[in-house]
A tleap script that builds the chain and sets N, CA, C and O, in Angstrom:
source leaprc.protein.ff14SB
mol = sequence {
  NMET TYR LEU ILE ILE PHE LYS LEU PRO SER
  GLY ASN HIE VAL LEU LYS LEU LYS VAL ASN
  ARG PHE LEU ARG LYS ILE ASP ALA LYS MET
  VAL LEU LYS GLY VAL TRP ARG HIE GLU ASP
  VAL SER LYS LEU ILE ASN LEU ALA SER LEU
  ILE LYS ASN MET GLY GLY LYS ALA LEU VAL
  LEU GLU GLU ASN ILE ILE TYR CLYS
}
set mol.1.N position { -9.707 6.229 -7.629 }
set mol.1.CA position { -9.088 5.229 -7.340 }
set mol.1.C position { -7.989 5.957 -6.552 }
set mol.1.O position { -7.835 7.169 -6.704 }
set mol.2.N position { -7.253 5.272 -5.746 }
set mol.2.CA position { -6.174 5.636 -5.070 }
set mol.2.C position { -5.084 4.691 -4.943 }
set mol.2.O position { -5.340 3.499 -4.771 }
set mol.3.N position { -3.655 5.194 -5.025 }
set mol.3.CA position { -2.649 4.184 -4.741 }
set mol.3.C position { -1.635 4.209 -3.871 }
set mol.3.O position { -0.980 5.244 -3.753 }
set mol.4.N position { -1.363 3.167 -3.182 }
set mol.4.CA position { -0.406 3.271 -2.244 }
set mol.4.C position { 0.945 2.859 -2.457 }
set mol.4.O position { 0.960 1.729 -2.946 }
set mol.5.N position { 2.175 3.373 -2.267 }
set mol.5.CA position { 3.605 3.156 -2.858 }
set mol.5.C position { 3.924 2.795 -1.524 }
set mol.5.O position { 3.159 3.122 -0.617 }
set mol.6.N position { 4.898 2.198 -1.310 }
set mol.6.CA position { 5.421 1.521 -0.042 }
set mol.6.C position { 6.764 0.832 -0.282 }
set mol.6.O position { 7.044 0.122 -1.247 }
set mol.7.N position { 7.658 1.197 0.888 }
set mol.7.CA position { 9.097 0.357 0.953 }
set mol.7.C position { 9.059 -0.073 2.372 }
set mol.7.O position { 8.811 0.689 3.307 }
set mol.8.N position { 9.383 -1.648 2.505 }
set mol.8.CA position { 9.179 -2.052 3.700 }
set mol.8.C position { 10.475 -2.269 4.231 }
set mol.8.O position { 11.382 -2.704 3.522 }
set mol.9.N position { 10.615 -2.013 5.364 }
set mol.9.CA position { 12.184 -2.159 5.935 }
set mol.9.C position { 12.357 -3.859 5.806 }
set mol.9.O position { 11.591 -4.823 5.828 }
set mol.10.N position { 14.003 -3.614 5.639 }
set mol.10.CA position { 14.292 -5.181 5.086 }
set mol.10.C position { 14.559 -6.061 6.514 }
set mol.10.O position { 14.907 -5.617 7.608 }
set mol.11.N position { 14.299 -7.350 6.154 }
set mol.11.CA position { 14.292 -8.418 7.396 }
set mol.11.C position { 13.016 -8.385 8.404 }
set mol.11.O position { 13.037 -8.996 9.472 }
set mol.12.N position { 11.774 -7.526 7.915 }
set mol.12.CA position { 10.790 -7.771 8.921 }
set mol.12.C position { 9.931 -8.474 8.006 }
set mol.12.O position { 9.275 -7.749 7.259 }
set mol.13.N position { 9.781 -9.715 7.890 }
set mol.13.CA position { 9.201 -10.791 7.469 }
set mol.13.C position { 7.349 -10.430 7.879 }
set mol.13.O position { 6.501 -10.275 7.001 }
set mol.14.N position { 7.083 -10.365 9.284 }
set mol.14.CA position { 5.853 -10.419 9.935 }
set mol.14.C position { 5.597 -9.012 9.269 }
set mol.14.O position { 4.379 -9.043 9.094 }
set mol.15.N position { 5.925 -8.119 8.922 }
set mol.15.CA position { 5.277 -6.959 8.432 }
set mol.15.C position { 4.758 -7.078 6.726 }
set mol.15.O position { 3.660 -6.790 6.251 }
set mol.16.N position { 5.759 -7.511 6.168 }
set mol.16.CA position { 5.561 -8.345 4.844 }
set mol.16.C position { 4.125 -9.044 4.633 }
set mol.16.O position { 3.201 -8.820 3.851 }
set mol.17.N position { 4.326 -9.989 5.663 }
set mol.17.CA position { 3.177 -10.911 5.299 }
set mol.17.C position { 2.063 -10.002 5.961 }
set mol.17.O position { 1.075 -10.110 5.235 }
set mol.18.N position { 1.787 -9.167 7.002 }
set mol.18.CA position { 0.759 -8.501 7.298 }
set mol.18.C position { 0.370 -7.654 5.844 }
set mol.18.O position { -0.543 -8.030 5.110 }
set mol.19.N position { 1.032 -6.716 5.623 }
set mol.19.CA position { 0.786 -5.961 4.315 }
set mol.19.C position { 0.122 -6.872 3.282 }
set mol.19.O position { -0.924 -6.540 2.724 }
set mol.20.N position { 0.769 -8.066 3.027 }
set mol.20.CA position { 0.397 -8.801 1.655 }
set mol.20.C position { -0.756 -9.435 2.115 }
set mol.20.O position { -1.430 -9.701 1.120 }
set mol.21.N position { -1.351 -9.832 3.199 }
set mol.21.CA position { -2.642 -10.198 3.460 }
set mol.21.C position { -3.628 -9.098 3.626 }
set mol.21.O position { -4.803 -9.304 3.323 }
set mol.22.N position { -3.305 -8.137 4.009 }
set mol.22.CA position { -4.267 -7.048 4.188 }
set mol.22.C position { -4.850 -6.739 2.494 }
set mol.22.O position { -5.909 -6.833 1.875 }
set mol.23.N position { -3.560 -6.358 2.257 }
set mol.23.CA position { -4.071 -5.891 0.602 }
set mol.23.C position { -4.613 -6.698 -0.214 }
set mol.23.O position { -5.288 -6.180 -1.103 }
set mol.24.N position { -4.514 -8.010 -0.187 }
set mol.24.CA position { -5.497 -9.107 -0.682 }
set mol.24.C position { -6.901 -9.474 0.012 }
set mol.24.O position { -7.773 -10.173 -0.506 }
set mol.25.N position { -6.947 -8.975 1.067 }
set mol.25.CA position { -8.276 -9.093 1.857 }
set mol.25.C position { -9.165 -8.054 1.405 }
set mol.25.O position { -10.363 -8.340 1.395 }
set mol.26.N position { -8.742 -6.656 0.949 }
set mol.26.CA position { -9.480 -5.486 0.781 }
set mol.26.C position { -9.389 -5.882 -0.851 }
set mol.26.O position { -10.246 -5.167 -1.371 }
set mol.27.N position { -8.837 -6.578 -1.758 }
set mol.27.CA position { -8.969 -6.854 -3.222 }
set mol.27.C position { -8.334 -5.646 -3.420 }
set mol.27.O position { -9.153 -4.936 -4.002 }
set mol.28.N position { -7.397 -5.087 -3.260 }
set mol.28.CA position { -6.182 -4.268 -3.830 }
set mol.28.C position { -6.118 -4.724 -5.154 }
set mol.28.O position { -6.707 -5.750 -5.495 }
set mol.29.N position { -5.428 -4.024 -5.956 }
set mol.29.CA position { -4.569 -4.615 -7.142 }
set mol.29.C position { -3.348 -4.065 -7.477 }
set mol.29.O position { -3.072 -2.869 -7.572 }
set mol.30.N position { -2.497 -5.215 -7.683 }
set mol.30.CA position { -1.024 -4.543 -7.607 }
set mol.30.C position { -0.744 -3.925 -9.038 }
set mol.30.O position { -1.213 -4.344 -10.096 }
set mol.31.N position { 0.074 -2.891 -8.876 }
set mol.31.CA position { 0.516 -2.166 -10.377 }
set mol.31.C position { 1.521 -2.477 -10.312 }
set mol.31.O position { 1.964 -3.186 -11.216 }
set mol.32.N position { 2.188 -2.170 -9.433 }
set mol.32.CA position { 4.212 -2.810 -9.534 }
set mol.32.C position { 4.301 -3.461 -8.126 }
set mol.32.O position { 3.446 -3.590 -7.250 }
set mol.33.N position { 5.721 -3.862 -8.194 }
set mol.33.CA position { 6.014 -4.067 -6.767 }
set mol.33.C position { 5.925 -3.107 -6.105 }
set mol.33.O position { 6.560 -2.135 -6.515 }
set mol.34.N position { 5.162 -2.951 -4.882 }
set mol.34.CA position { 5.108 -1.828 -4.018 }
set mol.34.C position { 4.508 -1.017 -4.351 }
set mol.34.O position { 4.498 0.057 -3.748 }
set mol.35.N position { 4.034 -1.170 -5.071 }
set mol.35.CA position { 2.566 -0.205 -5.768 }
set mol.35.C position { 1.255 -0.857 -5.839 }
set mol.35.O position { 1.147 -1.773 -6.654 }
set mol.36.N position { 0.054 -0.484 -4.992 }
set mol.36.CA position { -1.260 -1.001 -5.000 }
set mol.36.C position { -2.164 -0.058 -5.616 }
set mol.36.O position { -1.705 1.046 -5.909 }
set mol.37.N position { -3.360 -0.311 -5.856 }
set mol.37.CA position { -4.726 0.310 -6.657 }
set mol.37.C position { -5.884 -0.205 -5.696 }
set mol.37.O position { -6.130 -1.380 -5.425 }
set mol.38.N position { -6.530 0.910 -5.248 }
set mol.38.CA position { -7.852 0.670 -4.302 }
set mol.38.C position { -8.392 1.884 -4.512 }
set mol.38.O position { -7.939 2.951 -4.926 }
set mol.39.N position { -10.054 1.304 -3.937 }
set mol.39.CA position { -11.071 2.784 -4.367 }
set mol.39.C position { -11.423 3.152 -2.912 }
set mol.39.O position { -12.251 4.048 -2.748 }
set mol.40.N position { -10.852 2.522 -1.797 }
set mol.40.CA position { -11.217 3.064 -0.318 }
set mol.40.C position { -9.912 3.679 0.183 }
set mol.40.O position { -9.144 2.839 0.653 }
set mol.41.N position { -9.503 4.854 0.198 }
set mol.41.CA position { -8.673 5.798 0.518 }
set mol.41.C position { -8.375 5.895 1.936 }
set mol.41.O position { -7.426 6.551 2.367 }
set mol.42.N position { -9.249 5.191 2.716 }
set mol.42.CA position { -9.000 5.361 4.434 }
set mol.42.C position { -8.582 4.062 4.845 }
set mol.42.O position { -8.194 3.804 5.984 }
set mol.43.N position { -8.687 3.011 3.636 }
set mol.43.CA position { -8.075 1.761 4.266 }
set mol.43.C position { -6.791 1.783 3.694 }
set mol.43.O position { -5.936 0.936 3.950 }
set mol.44.N position { -6.662 2.561 3.063 }
set mol.44.CA position { -4.676 2.558 2.347 }
set mol.44.C position { -4.192 3.672 3.372 }
set mol.44.O position { -2.993 3.672 3.650 }
set mol.45.N position { -4.916 4.500 3.882 }
set mol.45.CA position { -4.322 5.581 4.830 }
set mol.45.C position { -3.901 4.475 6.070 }
set mol.45.O position { -2.793 4.621 6.587 }
set mol.46.N position { -4.629 3.570 6.457 }
set mol.46.CA position { -4.398 2.884 7.573 }
set mol.46.C position { -3.350 1.891 7.195 }
set mol.46.O position { -2.471 1.803 8.052 }
set mol.47.N position { -3.253 1.424 6.566 }
set mol.47.CA position { -2.040 0.625 6.170 }
set mol.47.C position { -0.506 1.438 5.995 }
set mol.47.O position { 0.591 0.973 6.305 }
set mol.48.N position { -0.740 2.533 5.513 }
set mol.48.CA position { 0.527 3.371 5.153 }
set mol.48.C position { 0.920 3.829 6.256 }
set mol.48.O position { 2.115 4.072 6.426 }
set mol.49.N position { -0.271 4.100 7.503 }
set mol.49.CA position { 0.113 4.513 9.150 }
set mol.49.C position { 0.723 3.169 9.446 }
set mol.49.O position { 1.809 3.432 9.963 }
set mol.50.N position { 0.554 1.641 9.371 }
set mol.50.CA position { 0.654 0.564 10.274 }
set mol.50.C position { 2.296 0.698 9.151 }
set mol.50.O position { 3.330 0.857 9.799 }
set mol.51.N position { 2.389 0.653 8.138 }
set mol.51.CA position { 3.949 0.747 7.597 }
set mol.51.C position { 4.771 1.563 8.357 }
set mol.51.O position { 5.759 1.132 8.951 }
set mol.52.N position { 4.374 2.845 8.370 }
set mol.52.CA position { 5.221 4.205 8.859 }
set mol.52.C position { 5.569 3.686 10.401 }
set mol.52.O position { 6.736 3.722 10.792 }
set mol.53.N position { 4.613 3.253 11.166 }
set mol.53.CA position { 4.779 3.024 12.361 }
set mol.53.C position { 5.940 1.802 12.872 }
set mol.53.O position { 6.538 1.648 13.936 }
set mol.54.N position { 5.939 0.985 11.495 }
set mol.54.CA position { 6.739 -0.222 11.742 }
set mol.54.C position { 8.141 0.029 10.999 }
set mol.54.O position { 8.863 -0.952 10.819 }
set mol.55.N position { 8.569 1.309 10.554 }
set mol.55.CA position { 9.830 1.495 10.024 }
set mol.55.C position { 10.073 1.701 8.798 }
set mol.55.O position { 11.147 2.075 8.327 }
set mol.56.N position { 8.715 1.377 8.014 }
set mol.56.CA position { 8.722 1.388 6.431 }
set mol.56.C position { 8.131 2.792 6.019 }
set mol.56.O position { 7.587 3.549 6.823 }
set mol.57.N position { 8.298 3.050 4.688 }
set mol.57.CA position { 7.908 4.271 4.091 }
set mol.57.C position { 6.846 4.003 3.329 }
set mol.57.O position { 6.862 2.878 2.828 }
set mol.58.N position { 5.634 4.894 3.002 }
set mol.58.CA position { 4.567 4.768 2.353 }
set mol.58.C position { 3.950 6.111 2.126 }
set mol.58.O position { 3.917 6.980 2.997 }
set mol.59.N position { 3.391 6.267 0.745 }
set mol.59.CA position { 2.400 7.395 0.334 }
set mol.59.C position { 1.236 6.821 -0.131 }
set mol.59.O position { 1.079 5.685 -0.579 }
set mol.60.N position { 0.368 7.785 0.027 }
set mol.60.CA position { -1.081 7.298 -0.616 }
set mol.60.C position { -1.399 8.593 -1.416 }
set mol.60.O position { -1.310 9.745 -0.993 }
set mol.61.N position { -1.843 8.125 -2.831 }
set mol.61.CA position { -1.941 9.108 -3.709 }
set mol.61.C position { -3.074 9.050 -4.452 }
set mol.61.O position { -3.633 7.953 -4.440 }
set mol.62.N position { -3.612 9.972 -5.140 }
set mol.62.CA position { -4.798 10.089 -5.874 }
set mol.62.C position { -4.301 9.907 -7.228 }
set mol.62.O position { -3.582 10.672 -7.870 }
set mol.63.N position { -4.963 8.385 -7.689 }
set mol.63.CA position { -4.751 8.247 -9.554 }
set mol.63.C position { -5.469 9.095 -10.406 }
set mol.63.O position { -6.699 9.077 -10.447 }
set mol.64.N position { -4.762 9.852 -11.103 }
set mol.64.CA position { -5.282 10.580 -12.061 }
set mol.64.C position { -4.445 10.389 -13.483 }
set mol.64.O position { -3.263 10.698 -13.631 }
set mol.65.N position { -5.171 9.905 -14.332 }
set mol.65.CA position { -4.512 9.727 -15.877 }
set mol.65.C position { -4.770 10.488 -16.342 }
set mol.65.O position { -5.959 10.802 -16.400 }
set mol.66.N position { -3.608 11.354 -17.052 }
set mol.66.CA position { -3.435 12.396 -17.801 }
set mol.66.C position { -3.475 11.988 -19.473 }
set mol.66.O position { -3.993 12.853 -20.180 }
set mol.67.N position { -2.952 10.694 -20.204 }
set mol.67.CA position { -2.984 10.792 -21.146 }
set mol.67.C position { -3.279 9.174 -21.430 }
set mol.67.O position { -2.654 8.412 -20.693 }
set mol.68.N position { -4.034 8.657 -22.273 }
set mol.68.CA position { -4.305 6.943 -22.112 }
set mol.68.C position { -4.330 6.618 -23.648 }
set mol.68.O position { -4.505 5.461 -24.031 }
savepdb mol mol.pdb
quit
């Protein structure tokens, strides 16, 4: 599994709507506000690129559970 962590620029409601629709379309699971989990890293990278191009910040990480 992979995680995307992002912060959208304030006031850009169109980007917020696009990001939320995309995450729901690919059936990503929200972990926390601004942190989502999905198994397809390429889809998360595409989303991170969109967010960065629109002035936001985004990281895509590989999930690794150390202790459960």
